[in-house]
VMD Tcl script that builds the backbone (N, CA, C; Angstrom):
set m [mol new atoms 516]
animate dup $m
set s [atomselect $m all]
$s set {name element resname resid chain x y z} {
  {N N MET 1 A 4.506 20.833 -20.267}
  {CA C MET 1 A 4.923 21.583 -19.102}
  {C C MET 1 A 6.432 21.729 -19.161}
  {N N LYS 2 A 6.901 22.948 -18.988}
  {CA C LYS 2 A 8.327 23.216 -18.963}
  {C C LYS 2 A 8.890 22.808 -17.609}
  {N N LEU 3 A 9.973 22.024 -17.607}
  {CA C LEU 3 A 10.564 21.566 -16.352}
  {C C LEU 3 A 11.466 22.653 -15.777}
  {N N THR 4 A 11.016 23.228 -14.676}
  {CA C THR 4 A 11.824 24.191 -13.939}
  {C C THR 4 A 12.304 23.519 -12.671}
  {N N SER 5 A 13.149 24.215 -11.903}
  {CA C SER 5 A 13.632 23.619 -10.655}
  {C C SER 5 A 12.475 23.368 -9.696}
  {N N ASN 6 A 11.436 24.232 -9.698}
  {CA C ASN 6 A 10.273 24.012 -8.841}
  {C C ASN 6 A 9.493 22.776 -9.276}
  {N N ASN 7 A 9.318 22.588 -10.604}
  {CA C ASN 7 A 8.599 21.418 -11.109}
  {C C ASN 7 A 9.362 20.130 -10.813}
  {N N ILE 8 A 10.685 20.164 -10.947}
  {CA C ILE 8 A 11.487 18.983 -10.656}
  {C C ILE 8 A 11.360 18.636 -9.172}
  {N N PHE 9 A 11.364 19.657 -8.294}
  {CA C PHE 9 A 11.187 19.409 -6.857}
  {C C PHE 9 A 9.842 18.741 -6.588}
  {N N LEU 10 A 8.774 19.255 -7.222}
  {CA C LEU 10 A 7.450 18.665 -6.996}
  {C C LEU 10 A 7.393 17.219 -7.467}
  {N N LEU 11 A 7.985 16.937 -8.635}
  {CA C LEU 11 A 8.000 15.559 -9.124}
  {C C LEU 11 A 8.800 14.662 -8.186}
  {N N ALA 12 A 9.939 15.133 -7.730}
  {CA C ALA 12 A 10.751 14.341 -6.805}
  {C C ALA 12 A 10.011 14.123 -5.492}
  {N N ALA 13 A 9.338 15.159 -5.005}
  {CA C ALA 13 A 8.609 15.057 -3.739}
  {C C ALA 13 A 7.463 14.062 -3.857}
  {N N LEU 14 A 6.772 14.055 -4.993}
  {CA C LEU 14 A 5.675 13.113 -5.183}
  {C C LEU 14 A 6.141 11.674 -5.032}
  {N N PHE 15 A 7.314 11.383 -5.550}
  {CA C PHE 15 A 7.783 10.003 -5.509}
  {C C PHE 15 A 8.350 9.609 -4.149}
  {N N THR 16 A 8.499 10.568 -3.237}
  {CA C THR 16 A 8.922 10.193 -1.890}
  {C C THR 16 A 7.737 9.737 -1.061}
  {N N VAL 17 A 6.518 10.036 -1.515}
  {CA C VAL 17 A 5.316 9.579 -0.806}
  {C C VAL 17 A 4.870 8.277 -1.456}
  {N N THR 18 A 5.695 7.231 -1.296}
  {CA C THR 18 A 5.406 5.946 -1.915}
  {C C THR 18 A 5.414 4.845 -0.883}
  {N N LEU 19 A 5.156 3.650 -1.336}
  {CA C LEU 19 A 5.038 2.513 -0.428}
  {C C LEU 19 A 6.338 1.743 -0.235}
  {N N PRO 20 A 6.406 0.491 -0.658}
  {CA C PRO 20 A 7.470 -0.397 -0.208}
  {C C PRO 20 A 8.868 -0.145 -0.747}
  {N N ALA 21 A 9.099 0.861 -1.560}
  {CA C ALA 21 A 10.410 1.042 -2.162}
  {C C ALA 21 A 11.519 1.108 -1.124}
  {N N PHE 22 A 11.297 1.805 -0.032}
  {CA C PHE 22 A 12.320 1.946 0.988}
  {C C PHE 22 A 11.830 1.412 2.320}
  {N N ALA 23 A 10.910 0.479 2.285}
  {CA C ALA 23 A 10.364 -0.100 3.508}
  {C C ALA 23 A 11.476 -0.817 4.259}
  {N N LEU 24 A 11.268 -0.963 5.558}
  {CA C LEU 24 A 12.270 -1.653 6.371}
  {C C LEU 24 A 12.591 -3.004 5.752}
  {N N LYS 25 A 13.842 -3.194 5.413}
  {CA C LYS 25 A 14.241 -4.447 4.781}
  {C C LYS 25 A 14.005 -5.634 5.704}
  {N N SER 26 A 14.096 -5.399 6.999}
  {CA C SER 26 A 13.918 -6.492 7.960}
  {C C SER 26 A 12.468 -6.960 8.055}
  {N N ASP 27 A 11.499 -6.140 7.610}
  {CA C ASP 27 A 10.093 -6.539 7.699}
  {C C ASP 27 A 9.812 -7.841 6.963}
  {N N SER 28 A 10.382 -7.994 5.776}
  {CA C SER 28 A 10.089 -9.188 4.972}
  {C C SER 28 A 10.642 -10.464 5.605}
  {N N GLN 29 A 11.565 -10.332 6.540}
  {CA C GLN 29 A 12.142 -11.496 7.213}
  {C C GLN 29 A 11.401 -11.862 8.499}
  {N N GLN 30 A 10.453 -11.017 8.905}
  {CA C GLN 30 A 9.727 -11.224 10.155}
  {C C GLN 30 A 8.540 -12.167 9.937}
  {N N PRO 31 A 8.083 -12.833 11.015}
  {CA C PRO 31 A 6.896 -13.691 10.884}
  {C C PRO 31 A 5.655 -12.858 10.569}
  {N N ILE 32 A 4.751 -13.448 9.816}
  {CA C ILE 32 A 3.467 -12.812 9.511}
  {C C ILE 32 A 2.453 -13.343 10.512}
  {N N ASN 33 A 1.796 -12.441 11.226}
  {CA C ASN 33 A 0.768 -12.813 12.198}
  {C C ASN 33 A -0.567 -12.290 11.703}
  {N N ILE 34 A -1.565 -13.167 11.641}
  {CA C ILE 34 A -2.903 -12.773 11.203}
  {C C ILE 34 A -3.891 -13.183 12.282}
  {N N VAL 35 A -4.662 -12.200 12.739}
  {CA C VAL 35 A -5.691 -12.445 13.743}
  {C C VAL 35 A -7.016 -11.983 13.147}
  {N N SER 36 A -8.055 -12.819 13.285}
  {CA C SER 36 A -9.378 -12.451 12.783}
  {C C SER 36 A -10.420 -13.202 13.589}
  {N N ASP 37 A -11.666 -12.787 13.448}
  {CA C ASP 37 A -12.747 -13.500 14.128}
  {C C ASP 37 A -13.074 -14.816 13.433}
  {N N ASN 38 A -12.844 -14.861 12.108}
  {CA C ASN 38 A -13.176 -16.069 11.342}
  {C C ASN 38 A -12.117 -16.312 10.268}
  {N N GLN 39 A -11.932 -17.581 9.939}
  {CA C GLN 39 A -11.008 -17.962 8.888}
  {C C GLN 39 A -11.563 -19.169 8.161}
  {N N SER 40 A -11.422 -19.175 6.837}
  {CA C SER 40 A -11.824 -20.362 6.070}
  {C C SER 40 A -10.729 -20.688 5.072}
  {N N LEU 41 A -10.609 -21.978 4.764}
  {CA C LEU 41 A -9.585 -22.448 3.856}
  {C C LEU 41 A -10.224 -23.312 2.784}
  {N N ASP 42 A -9.949 -22.975 1.532}
  {CA C ASP 42 A -10.396 -23.763 0.386}
  {C C ASP 42 A -9.147 -24.436 -0.172}
  {N N MET 43 A -8.890 -25.670 0.238}
  {CA C MET 43 A -7.680 -26.398 -0.138}
  {C C MET 43 A -7.593 -26.636 -1.648}
  {N N ASP 44 A -8.733 -26.966 -2.281}
  {CA C ASP 44 A -8.721 -27.262 -3.713}
  {C C ASP 44 A -8.267 -26.065 -4.543}
  {N N ASN 45 A -8.664 -24.869 -4.138}
  {CA C ASN 45 A -8.340 -23.663 -4.897}
  {C C ASN 45 A -7.221 -22.839 -4.266}
  {N N SER 46 A -6.641 -23.314 -3.165}
  {CA C SER 46 A -5.554 -22.619 -2.461}
  {C C SER 46 A -5.929 -21.182 -2.104}
  {N N ILE 47 A -7.095 -21.047 -1.451}
  {CA C ILE 47 A -7.587 -19.732 -1.049}
  {C C ILE 47 A -7.839 -19.733 0.458}
  {N N VAL 48 A -7.274 -18.746 1.134}
  {CA C VAL 48 A -7.537 -18.558 2.563}
  {C C VAL 48 A -8.271 -17.234 2.700}
  {N N THR 49 A -9.366 -17.233 3.454}
  {CA C THR 49 A -10.156 -16.024 3.664}
  {C C THR 49 A -10.246 -15.747 5.160}
  {N N PHE 50 A -9.881 -14.533 5.534}
  {CA C PHE 50 A -9.990 -14.060 6.914}
  {C C PHE 50 A -11.078 -13.002 6.938}
  {N N THR 51 A -12.012 -13.083 7.889}
  {CA C THR 51 A -13.085 -12.092 7.956}
  {C C THR 51 A -13.273 -11.588 9.380}
  {N N ASP 52 A -13.794 -10.383 9.447}
  {CA C ASP 52 A -14.188 -9.728 10.689}
  {C C ASP 52 A -12.983 -9.405 11.576}
  {N N ASN 53 A -12.727 -8.117 11.692}
  {CA C ASN 53 A -11.653 -7.611 12.559}
  {C C ASN 53 A -10.302 -8.238 12.240}
  {N N VAL 54 A -9.927 -8.208 10.978}
  {CA C VAL 54 A -8.659 -8.797 10.549}
  {C C VAL 54 A -7.519 -7.833 10.876}
  {N N VAL 55 A -6.496 -8.350 11.539}
  {CA C VAL 55 A -5.302 -7.570 11.859}
  {C C VAL 55 A -4.091 -8.394 11.431}
  {N N ILE 56 A -3.272 -7.805 10.548}
  {CA C ILE 56 A -2.083 -8.474 10.047}
  {C C ILE 56 A -0.874 -7.656 10.481}
  {N N THR 57 A 0.123 -8.339 11.063}
  {CA C THR 57 A 1.366 -7.665 11.420}
  {C C THR 57 A 2.540 -8.462 10.871}
  {N N GLN 58 A 3.566 -7.728 10.479}
  {CA C GLN 58 A 4.831 -8.318 10.047}
  {C C GLN 58 A 5.895 -7.249 10.247}
  {N N GLY 59 A 6.707 -7.390 11.273}
  {CA C GLY 59 A 7.687 -6.349 11.580}
  {C C GLY 59 A 6.970 -5.050 11.890}
  {N N SER 60 A 7.307 -3.983 11.161}
  {CA C SER 60 A 6.667 -2.681 11.389}
  {C C SER 60 A 5.337 -2.537 10.662}
  {N N ILE 61 A 4.966 -3.537 9.855}
  {CA C ILE 61 A 3.738 -3.466 9.059}
  {C C ILE 61 A 2.531 -3.787 9.929}
  {N N LEU 62 A 1.499 -2.955 9.809}
  {CA C LEU 62 A 0.222 -3.190 10.491}
  {C C LEU 62 A -0.892 -2.943 9.491}
  {N N ILE 63 A -1.716 -3.969 9.227}
  {CA C ILE 63 A -2.843 -3.852 8.298}
  {C C ILE 63 A -4.106 -4.244 9.049}
  {N N LYS 64 A -5.160 -3.427 8.888}
  {CA C LYS 64 A -6.456 -3.731 9.484}
  {C C LYS 64 A -7.500 -3.720 8.376}
  {N N ALA 65 A -8.364 -4.752 8.379}
  {CA C ALA 65 A -9.374 -4.881 7.326}
  {C C ALA 65 A -10.572 -5.649 7.847}
  {N N SER 66 A -11.661 -5.595 7.084}
  {CA C SER 66 A -12.848 -6.396 7.395}
  {C C SER 66 A -12.717 -7.800 6.826}
  {N N LYS 67 A -12.039 -7.889 5.660}
  {CA C LYS 67 A -11.912 -9.180 4.974}
  {C C LYS 67 A -10.610 -9.194 4.184}
  {N N VAL 68 A -9.894 -10.307 4.250}
  {CA C VAL 68 A -8.667 -10.480 3.476}
  {C C VAL 68 A -8.724 -11.845 2.801}
  {N N ILE 69 A -8.458 -11.866 1.491}
  {CA C ILE 69 A -8.448 -13.108 0.712}
  {C C ILE 69 A -7.049 -13.288 0.131}
  {N N ILE 70 A -6.432 -14.424 0.440}
  {CA C ILE 70 A -5.102 -14.737 -0.076}
  {C C ILE 70 A -5.233 -15.925 -1.014}
  {N N LYS 71 A -4.825 -15.720 -2.274}
  {CA C LYS 71 A -4.876 -16.778 -3.287}
  {C C LYS 71 A -3.450 -17.155 -3.649}
  {N N ARG 72 A -3.116 -18.437 -3.444}
  {CA C ARG 72 A -1.779 -18.942 -3.753}
  {C C ARG 72 A -1.931 -20.170 -4.645}
  {N N PRO 73 A -2.173 -19.958 -5.935}
  {CA C PRO 73 A -2.366 -21.108 -6.827}
  {C C PRO 73 A -1.078 -21.919 -6.965}
  {N N PRO 74 A -1.208 -23.180 -7.346}
  {CA C PRO 74 A -0.027 -24.023 -7.527}
  {C C PRO 74 A 0.911 -23.429 -8.585}
  {N N GLU 75 A 2.212 -23.682 -8.413}
  {CA C GLU 75 A 3.169 -23.223 -9.418}
  {C C GLU 75 A 2.815 -23.823 -10.769}
  {N N ASN 76 A 3.162 -23.117 -11.811}
  {CA C ASN 76 A 2.922 -23.545 -13.198}
  {C C ASN 76 A 1.441 -23.606 -13.552}
  {N N SER 77 A 0.575 -23.037 -12.724}
  {CA C SER 77 A -0.852 -23.038 -13.049}
  {C C SER 77 A -1.212 -21.858 -13.950}
  {N N GLY 78 A -0.306 -20.875 -14.041}
  {CA C GLY 78 A -0.583 -19.692 -14.849}
  {C C GLY 78 A -1.421 -18.658 -14.124}
  {N N LYS 79 A -1.868 -18.983 -12.917}
  {CA C LYS 79 A -2.671 -18.040 -12.141}
  {C C LYS 79 A -1.758 -17.206 -11.250}
  {N N LYS 80 A -2.227 -16.005 -10.919}
  {CA C LYS 80 A -1.443 -15.074 -10.117}
  {C C LYS 80 A -1.663 -15.286 -8.627}
  {N N GLU 81 A -0.585 -15.053 -7.861}
  {CA C GLU 81 A -0.705 -14.993 -6.415}
  {C C GLU 81 A -1.198 -13.596 -6.069}
  {N N THR 82 A -2.296 -13.503 -5.319}
  {CA C THR 82 A -2.854 -12.199 -4.987}
  {C C THR 82 A -3.303 -12.130 -3.532}
  {N N ILE 83 A -3.321 -10.915 -3.039}
  {CA C ILE 83 A -3.905 -10.625 -1.736}
  {C C ILE 83 A -4.897 -9.494 -1.958}
  {N N GLU 84 A -6.133 -9.678 -1.489}
  {CA C GLU 84 A -7.143 -8.635 -1.573}
  {C C GLU 84 A -7.655 -8.355 -0.170}
  {N N ALA 85 A -7.759 -7.078 0.145}
  {CA C ALA 85 A -8.277 -6.680 1.455}
  {C C ALA 85 A -9.418 -5.705 1.232}
  {N N PHE 86 A -10.461 -5.866 2.037}
  {CA C PHE 86 A -11.648 -5.033 1.937}
  {C C PHE 86 A -11.934 -4.427 3.311}
  {N N GLY 87 A -12.445 -3.217 3.312}
  {CA C GLY 87 A -12.781 -2.598 4.590}
  {C C GLY 87 A -13.430 -1.250 4.375}
  {N N ASN 88 A -13.740 -0.641 5.460}
  {CA C ASN 88 A -14.369 0.664 5.366}
  {C C ASN 88 A -13.689 1.629 6.323}
  {N N PRO 89 A -12.407 1.914 6.120}
  {CA C PRO 89 A -11.500 1.457 5.067}
  {C C PRO 89 A -10.546 0.370 5.568}
  {N N VAL 90 A -9.754 -0.176 4.612}
  {CA C VAL 90 A -8.578 -0.969 4.942}
  {C C VAL 90 A -7.510 0.057 5.314}
  {N N THR 91 A -6.794 -0.172 6.411}
  {CA C THR 91 A -5.714 0.746 6.783}
  {C C THR 91 A -4.408 -0.023 6.877}
  {N N PHE 92 A -3.305 0.677 6.583}
  {CA C PHE 92 A -2.000 0.053 6.760}
  {C C PHE 92 A -0.989 1.088 7.201}
  {N N TYR 93 A 0.044 0.584 7.848}
  {CA C TYR 93 A 1.117 1.413 8.383}
  {C C TYR 93 A 2.409 0.637 8.186}
  {N N GLN 94 A 3.479 1.336 7.840}
  {CA C GLN 94 A 4.792 0.717 7.756}
  {C C GLN 94 A 5.855 1.777 7.969}
  {N N LYS 95 A 6.936 1.381 8.595}
  {CA C LYS 95 A 8.065 2.275 8.811}
  {C C LYS 95 A 9.078 2.045 7.700}
  {N N LEU 96 A 9.649 3.137 7.181}
  {CA C LEU 96 A 10.648 3.053 6.134}
  {C C LEU 96 A 12.037 2.952 6.757}
  {N N ASP 97 A 13.039 2.609 5.938}
  {CA C ASP 97 A 14.405 2.485 6.438}
  {C C ASP 97 A 14.913 3.783 7.053}
  {N N ASP 98 A 14.409 4.926 6.570}
  {CA C ASP 98 A 14.857 6.205 7.137}
  {C C ASP 98 A 14.106 6.564 8.426}
  {N N GLY 99 A 13.214 5.661 8.882}
  {CA C GLY 99 A 12.490 5.885 10.130}
  {C C GLY 99 A 11.158 6.591 9.964}
  {N N LYS 100 A 10.890 7.111 8.773}
  {CA C LYS 100 A 9.629 7.814 8.538}
  {C C LYS 100 A 8.503 6.799 8.348}
  {N N PRO 101 A 7.323 7.101 8.895}
  {CA C PRO 101 A 6.192 6.196 8.704}
  {C C PRO 101 A 5.462 6.477 7.391}
  {N N VAL 102 A 4.903 5.433 6.800}
  {CA C VAL 102 A 4.002 5.561 5.661}
  {C C VAL 102 A 2.679 4.958 6.099}
  {N N GLU 103 A 1.601 5.694 5.869}
  {CA C GLU 103 A 0.269 5.214 6.209}
  {C C GLU 103 A -0.586 5.272 4.959}
  {N N GLY 104 A -1.570 4.414 4.893}
  {CA C GLY 104 A -2.464 4.418 3.750}
  {C C GLY 104 A -3.804 3.841 4.116}
  {N N GLN 105 A -4.761 4.108 3.243}
  {CA C GLN 105 A -6.083 3.529 3.420}
  {C C GLN 105 A -6.828 3.545 2.097}
  {N N ALA 106 A -7.776 2.631 1.983}
  {CA C ALA 106 A -8.651 2.545 0.813}
  {C C ALA 106 A -9.766 1.567 1.148}
  {N N ASN 107 A -10.829 1.612 0.379}
  {CA C ASN 107 A -11.917 0.659 0.579}
  {C C ASN 107 A -11.523 -0.747 0.135}
  {N N LYS 108 A -10.617 -0.814 -0.861}
  {CA C LYS 108 A -10.135 -2.102 -1.351}
  {C C LYS 108 A -8.651 -1.982 -1.669}
  {N N VAL 109 A -7.891 -2.990 -1.264}
  {CA C VAL 109 A -6.472 -3.055 -1.584}
  {C C VAL 109 A -6.236 -4.383 -2.297}
  {N N HIS 110 A -5.616 -4.314 -3.470}
  {CA C HIS 110 A -5.300 -5.509 -4.254}
  {C C HIS 110 A -3.790 -5.520 -4.480}
  {N N TYR 111 A -3.143 -6.625 -4.111}
  {CA C TYR 111 A -1.701 -6.742 -4.325}
  {C C TYR 111 A -1.434 -7.991 -5.144}
  {N N ASP 112 A -0.876 -7.789 -6.322}
  {CA C ASP 112 A -0.492 -8.869 -7.215}
  {C C ASP 112 A 0.948 -9.231 -6.869}
  {N N LEU 113 A 1.124 -10.345 -6.139}
  {CA C LEU 113 A 2.453 -10.764 -5.698}
  {C C LEU 113 A 3.344 -11.161 -6.870}
  {N N THR 114 A 2.745 -11.734 -7.906}
  {CA C THR 114 A 3.501 -12.190 -9.055}
  {C C THR 114 A 4.201 -11.022 -9.741}
  {N N HIS 115 A 3.492 -9.912 -9.923}
  {CA C HIS 115 A 4.044 -8.750 -10.615}
  {C C HIS 115 A 4.414 -7.608 -9.668}
  {N N GLU 116 A 4.242 -7.814 -8.370}
  {CA C GLU 116 A 4.518 -6.805 -7.350}
  {C C GLU 116 A 3.854 -5.465 -7.714}
  {N N PHE 117 A 2.532 -5.531 -7.841}
  {CA C PHE 117 A 1.751 -4.369 -8.249}
  {C C PHE 117 A 0.616 -4.162 -7.251}
  {N N LEU 118 A 0.555 -2.993 -6.672}
  {CA C LEU 118 A -0.417 -2.661 -5.642}
  {C C LEU 118 A -1.457 -1.692 -6.190}
  {N N THR 119 A -2.747 -1.949 -5.910}
  {CA C THR 119 A -3.824 -1.057 -6.324}
  {C C THR 119 A -4.697 -0.737 -5.115}
  {N N LEU 120 A -4.839 0.549 -4.823}
  {CA C LEU 120 A -5.736 1.031 -3.767}
  {C C LEU 120 A -6.937 1.652 -4.468}
  {N N THR 121 A -8.149 1.210 -4.111}
  {CA C THR 121 A -9.347 1.670 -4.802}
  {C C THR 121 A -10.381 2.179 -3.803}
  {N N GLY 122 A -10.994 3.303 -4.110}
  {CA C GLY 122 A -12.070 3.853 -3.288}
  {C C GLY 122 A -11.554 4.627 -2.094}
  {N N ASN 123 A -11.639 5.940 -2.146}
  {CA C ASN 123 A -11.159 6.806 -1.067}
  {C C ASN 123 A -9.715 6.478 -0.693}
  {N N ALA 124 A -8.883 6.311 -1.711}
  {CA C ALA 124 A -7.496 5.920 -1.495}
  {C C ALA 124 A -6.667 7.086 -0.982}
  {N N GLU 125 A -5.770 6.771 -0.047}
  {CA C GLU 125 A -4.882 7.800 0.502}
  {C C GLU 125 A -3.546 7.175 0.871}
  {N N LEU 126 A -2.466 7.848 0.507}
  {CA C LEU 126 A -1.122 7.516 0.964}
  {C C LEU 126 A -0.598 8.731 1.698}
  {N N LYS 127 A 0.026 8.497 2.852}
  {CA C LYS 127 A 0.463 9.610 3.689}
  {C C LYS 127 A 1.831 9.308 4.268}
  {N N GLN 128 A 2.712 10.311 4.209}
  {CA C GLN 128 A 4.000 10.233 4.880}
  {C C GLN 128 A 4.144 11.518 5.676}
  {N N LEU 129 A 4.118 11.373 7.020}
  {CA C LEU 129 A 4.058 12.520 7.920}
  {C C LEU 129 A 2.837 13.351 7.516}
  {N N ASP 130 A 3.001 14.628 7.167}
  {CA C ASP 130 A 1.845 15.453 6.807}
  {C C ASP 130 A 1.656 15.600 5.298}
  {N N SER 131 A 2.526 14.987 4.491}
  {CA C SER 131 A 2.377 15.003 3.035}
  {C C SER 131 A 1.492 13.827 2.652}
  {N N LYS 132 A 0.569 14.066 1.693}
  {CA C LYS 132 A -0.323 12.967 1.334}
  {C C LYS 132 A -0.880 13.117 -0.073}
  {N N ILE 133 A -1.369 11.982 -0.582}
  {CA C ILE 133 A -2.052 11.924 -1.877}
  {C C ILE 133 A -3.407 11.266 -1.637}
  {N N ASN 134 A -4.478 11.911 -2.092}
  {CA C ASN 134 A -5.834 11.352 -2.031}
  {C C ASN 134 A -6.339 11.204 -3.456}
  {N N SER 135 A -6.986 10.069 -3.730}
  {CA C SER 135 A -7.496 9.820 -5.071}
  {C C SER 135 A -8.507 8.691 -5.028}
  {N N ASP 136 A -9.238 8.509 -6.126}
  {CA C ASP 136 A -10.147 7.370 -6.235}
  {C C ASP 136 A -9.358 6.074 -6.378}
  {N N VAL 137 A -8.260 6.141 -7.158}
  {CA C VAL 137 A -7.430 4.966 -7.394}
  {C C VAL 137 A -5.961 5.377 -7.339}
  {N N ILE 138 A -5.181 4.623 -6.566}
  {CA C ILE 138 A -3.733 4.816 -6.523}
  {C C ILE 138 A -3.099 3.472 -6.838}
  {N N THR 139 A -2.164 3.462 -7.810}
  {CA C THR 139 A -1.445 2.237 -8.134}
  {C C THR 139 A 0.038 2.454 -7.866}
  {N N TYR 140 A 0.711 1.356 -7.523}
  {CA C TYR 140 A 2.143 1.435 -7.260}
  {C C TYR 140 A 2.806 0.178 -7.801}
  {N N ASP 141 A 3.717 0.372 -8.746}
  {CA C ASP 141 A 4.511 -0.711 -9.311}
  {C C ASP 141 A 5.797 -0.777 -8.502}
  {N N VAL 142 A 5.937 -1.817 -7.687}
  {CA C VAL 142 A 7.074 -1.930 -6.775}
  {C C VAL 142 A 8.383 -2.035 -7.544}
  {N N ASN 143 A 8.421 -2.850 -8.598}
  {CA C ASN 143 A 9.655 -3.036 -9.357}
  {C C ASN 143 A 10.121 -1.764 -10.039}
  {N N LYS 144 A 9.197 -1.052 -10.643}
  {CA C LYS 144 A 9.542 0.185 -11.352}
  {C C LYS 144 A 9.550 1.399 -10.426}
  {N N GLN 145 A 9.052 1.219 -9.190}
  {CA C GLN 145 A 8.900 2.307 -8.221}
  {C C GLN 145 A 8.135 3.477 -8.851}
  {N N GLN 146 A 6.983 3.140 -9.446}
  {CA C GLN 146 A 6.149 4.145 -10.103}
  {C C GLN 146 A 4.785 4.191 -9.443}
  {N N LEU 147 A 4.399 5.381 -9.039}
  {CA C LEU 147 A 3.104 5.607 -8.414}
  {C C LEU 147 A 2.237 6.414 -9.367}
  {N N LYS 148 A 0.963 6.036 -9.467}
  {CA C LYS 148 A 0.002 6.791 -10.268}
  {C C LYS 148 A -1.257 6.978 -9.442}
  {N N ALA 149 A -1.820 8.170 -9.500}
  {CA C ALA 149 A -3.080 8.468 -8.824}
  {C C ALA 149 A -4.054 8.964 -9.882}
  {N N ASN 150 A -5.245 8.359 -9.914}
  {CA C ASN 150 A -6.247 8.703 -10.929}
  {C C ASN 150 A -7.592 8.955 -10.273}
  {N N SER 151 A -8.312 9.908 -10.857}
  {CA C SER 151 A -9.680 10.144 -10.389}
  {C C SER 151 A -10.634 9.408 -11.322}
  {N N SER 152 A -11.792 9.086 -10.808}
  {CA C SER 152 A -12.793 8.428 -11.649}
  {C C SER 152 A -13.865 9.425 -12.070}
  {N N GLY 153 A -13.580 10.697 -11.922}
  {CA C GLY 153 A -14.540 11.725 -12.301}
  {C C GLY 153 A -15.354 12.257 -11.139}
  {N N HIS 154 A -15.386 11.517 -10.008}
  {CA C HIS 154 A -16.149 11.983 -8.846}
  {C C HIS 154 A -15.389 13.058 -8.079}
  {N N SER 155 A -14.088 12.889 -7.971}
  {CA C SER 155 A -13.263 13.880 -7.296}
  {C C SER 155 A -11.888 13.885 -7.948}
  {N N ARG 156 A -11.192 14.985 -7.765}
  {CA C ARG 156 A -9.879 15.118 -8.381}
  {C C ARG 156 A -8.800 14.583 -7.457}
  {N N VAL 157 A -7.638 14.288 -8.026}
  {CA C VAL 157 A -6.486 13.869 -7.236}
  {C C VAL 157 A -6.023 15.077 -6.436}
  {N N ARG 158 A -5.798 14.870 -5.147}
  {CA C ARG 158 A -5.365 15.949 -4.272}
  {C C ARG 158 A -4.045 15.550 -3.611}
  {N N THR 159 A -3.054 16.440 -3.715}
  {CA C THR 159 A -1.742 16.195 -3.127}
  {C C THR 159 A -1.366 17.351 -2.220}
  {N N VAL 160 A -0.881 17.016 -1.047}
  {CA C VAL 160 A -0.366 18.007 -0.106}
  {C C VAL 160 A 1.075 17.629 0.176}
  {N N LEU 161 A 1.998 18.557 -0.069}
  {CA C LEU 161 A 3.412 18.311 0.178}
  {C C LEU 161 A 3.922 19.278 1.240}
  {N N ILE 162 A 4.653 18.768 2.195}
  {CA C ILE 162 A 5.286 19.582 3.225}
  {C C ILE 162 A 6.791 19.464 2.985}
  {N N PRO 163 A 7.375 20.418 2.237}
  {CA C PRO 163 A 8.775 20.294 1.826}
  {C C PRO 163 A 9.747 20.088 2.989}
  {N N THR 164 A 9.535 20.751 4.098}
  {CA C THR 164 A 10.482 20.602 5.208}
  {C C THR 164 A 10.485 19.185 5.744}
  {N N GLN 165 A 9.337 18.512 5.747}
  {CA C GLN 165 A 9.286 17.133 6.224}
  {C C GLN 165 A 9.868 16.167 5.201}
  {N N LEU 166 A 9.650 16.440 3.917}
  {CA C LEU 166 A 10.166 15.559 2.881}
  {C C LEU 166 A 11.694 15.599 2.830}
  {N N ASN 167 A 12.268 16.762 3.130}
  {CA C ASN 167 A 13.706 16.914 3.059}
  {C C ASN 167 A 14.416 16.547 4.357}
  {N N ASP 168 A 13.696 16.516 5.482}
  {CA C ASP 168 A 14.299 16.253 6.781}
  {C C ASP 168 A 14.434 14.742 6.993}
  {N N LYS 169 A 15.629 14.209 6.821}
  {CA C LYS 169 A 15.877 12.770 6.937}
  {C C LYS 169 A 15.705 12.261 8.361}
  {N N ASN 170 A 15.825 13.153 9.358}
  {CA C ASN 170 A 15.763 12.715 10.743}
  {C C ASN 170 A 14.378 12.811 11.333}
  {N N LYS 171 A 13.429 13.416 10.634}
  {CA C LYS 171 A 12.068 13.587 11.153}
  {C C LYS 171 A 11.362 12.239 11.186}
  {N N LYS 172 A 10.736 11.910 12.307}
  {CA C LYS 172 A 10.065 10.614 12.414}
  {C C LYS 172 A 8.656 10.781 12.863}
}
mol reanalyze $m
mol bondsrecalc $m
mol representation Tube
mol addrep $m
């Protein structure tokens, strides 16, 4: 594909519909609150499971799921710290530093804390204002700030971009 000014704009616009790259910096300093109907703790394996009507908040972050599993293995065990959320769908919301909201949903959300890698699977969607990406699988590498959307053959990746909203820094 020949890179024209229109193609460069589309590529730049795609990367503005991302997750934590520009998330409110203060969110990570806020307390994490988890409310659910049930909770279980497996001390030997360092696994906490929250089920039924799970709601997680931290600053501007709001996550709703049917089930959330947090695995925090001991240091030097070689195992990864992960968070998995399941739902029909799992939904999340977060405000970015520029004030714009980011919303997303998927049937399963997997976050590898060790490598800061997020995977949304099954009816995955990322949305910023009216611009959005829908796909079977969306991955986001937080460190590299790289987003990928892939279809599994059932449906194609669909992107809707609203240039005026992407360029308007004051739109909230």
